N, C-alpha and C positions, 0 to 999 in steps of 0.2 A: 504494500500500500504506500503510495507516494505521500509526500508531505502535503501536497495540495488536497488530496483526498481526505487526509486526516483533518485538515482545516475545514473542509466542507462538512464532514460529519460533526465537527465541533459546533458549527452553526446550527445544525439540526438539534443537537443536544441542548444548545442555548434556548432554542424555541421550545423544546420539550420541558424545560425547567418551569415554564409557565404553568404546567399541570401541577407541579410540586407547590408552586406559589398558591394556586387555587386551593389545594388541600389545606395548607396552613392557614389560609384566609378563612376557610370554613371552620377550622378548629378555633380560631380567634373569635368568630361570630358566636359559636356555641358557648364560649367562655365569657361572652358579653364584653370582650376586650375590643371595643369598636375602634379605638385609636390604632391598635396594631392591625386590625382588619383593613382600615383605610390605607395605612402605610404599605401593606402588602398589595392592595389593589393598585396603588401607584407603581409599585415595582413591576407588577404584571403589565401595566401600560408601557413602561420603559422597555421591557423586553419586546413587546409587540411593535413598538415604534422603531426599534433598531434592528430587529432580526432580518427584515427584508433587505435593508441596506447592506448588512454583513453578508447575506446570501448572494447578492448580486456582485459584491466585491470579491467574494471567494469563488465565484463561478460554479455555485452548487449545482445548478441545473445541468450543466455540461458534464460535471465530474460524477454525479450520482443521478443519472437520468431516470433510473427505475424506481427511485424513492420520491413520493409526491409530497414535497414540502408544503404546498398549498393546502392539501388535505390535513396535514398535521396542524397547520396554523388554524384552520377552521375549527378543529376539535378543541384546541387550546382556547381559542377566542370564545367559543360557545360556553366553555366552563367559566371563564373570567368575566365575560360581558353579559351573560344571561343567568347561569345557574347560581354563581356566587352572589351577585346583587339581589337576586330574588330571595335567596336565603337571608340576606341582610335585611331586606324589607320585612320579612317575617320575624327575624330575631330581634330587631329593634322596634317591633310593634308599630310600624309606620302605616299600616292599613287597618280599616275597620275590622274588628275581630270576627264578626259574623260573616263578612264578605271576603275576608282574606283568602280562604281556600280557592275560590273561583277567580278572584282578581289576580292572584299570583300565577295562575295558569296562562293568562293572556300574554304576558311578555315572553313566556317560555315557548308557547306555540308560535307566536309571531316571529320570534328569533329563529326557531327551527325552520320556518318558511324562508326567512331572510337569508340565512346561511345556506339553505338548500338551492337557492336560485343560481342558475348558471350565469346570470347577468347581475349578480349581487354587486359586483364591481364592474363598471362599464369599461369599454376599451380605452376611453380617454380619462380613466381614473377618477370616477365619482362613485359614491355609494348610491344604489338605486333603492329608494324607500328609506324611512328613518333607520339609521344605523343602530345597532344594539348598544347604545351608550347607557345601559341601565345602571352601570356603576356610578356614572355622573349623576343620574337622576336620584339614586339612593343617597348619594353623598349630600346633595343639596336639600333633599326632603328631611334628612336627619338634622342638618345644620339649621335650617330655617324654621324647623318645628311647625311646619304648616299643618292646618287641620286635616284630620284623617280623610274627610270626605273630599277635600281638594286633591290629596294624594291619589285617592281612588279614581277620581275623574281624570287626572293626568295620566295615570297608567292606562286607562281605557283608550284615551285619545292617541297616545303615542303608540300603543299596540296596533291600532287601526292604521296609523301612518306608515307602519312597516310595509303594508300592502299597497300603499299609494306610490306610484312610480315617479316621485319627485327625487331629483338628484341632489345629494349632499356631498360636500367637499371631502375628499380623501386627503387629509392634511399633508402627509409625508410625500405624496406623489402628485398632488394637484398641479395641473398645467397652468393654472392662473393663481397669482398672488401667493405662491408657495413660500417664498422667503419671508414675506410679511406675516403670513399665517403661522408659520413655524416659530418665528421670533416671538410673536405675541403668545403663542402656545407655551413657549418656554417660560416666559414671565408668569403666565397663569399657573404653570406647574410649580414654580417657586412659591407663589402665593398659597397654593394648596398645601405644600409641605409645611409652611409656617402655620397654617390653620390646623393641620393635623397635629403638629408638635404642641400646639397650645390647647388641644382638647383636654378636658371637656369644656373649657371656657375660652374659646377662640375669640379674637377681636371681631366685634360685629361689623366694624367699618370695612375690614379686610374681606369678610364674607360677601358683603354687598359689592365691593369693588371687583371681586373675583368673578362675579356674574357677567362682567363686561365681555369676557372672552366667549362664553357660550352664546351671548347675544350677538356678538360679532360673527361667530361661526354660522349661526342660523340666518342672520340677515344677508351675509355674503352668499351663502348657498342659495337662498331664495332669489336674490338678485341675479345671480348667474343663470339660474333655472329660468327665470322670467325672460332674460335676454335671449336664451336659447330658443324658447318657445315662440317668441314674437319675431325672431330673425327670419 
């Protein structure tokens, strides 16, 4: 086995570590250690945001063509962006108790559909339908302490939006505004780390300020989609 092939396998191993992170996040949720759970969720996002770049740099597809790295990534992403956040919503009691069993099924089924689409990521690097950003949703619902009925309503709406073919930015590979989006995303990530570090009493102003990036992401995605539709 050549050194290049070893490096390629190391990239796959790096991606697979996301499953280990998901397991320890679940254990943290079960222990009501939500600070640790959020920290591990951030770690999972870091892995997901960097493994593709490493794979392309290492020429993984050419060196190990018979191993499907995309399939591995989908498995890991479904764990970290659907299963884990849904467990958090239950563990942190962020949904109406009587309705939680059926409400929590909605993002899981919607995400299964989303990940199962062959066109889940378009050829020009957009997500088709609302991406499974349930970890971000769970994070802000926990921080903002929104009423449970609002949480339920939001879960329903976002689950429906998974099936609506609106295109959302794929930040690390977007053909438009990639540098700007990733720079702002890095600042947002730093803000989240400070918020998590300061749990259970994070600065309220920082929580509100951090919402600027999700708002930017949503507005830019909708603006680009509108321009595409009317062009």
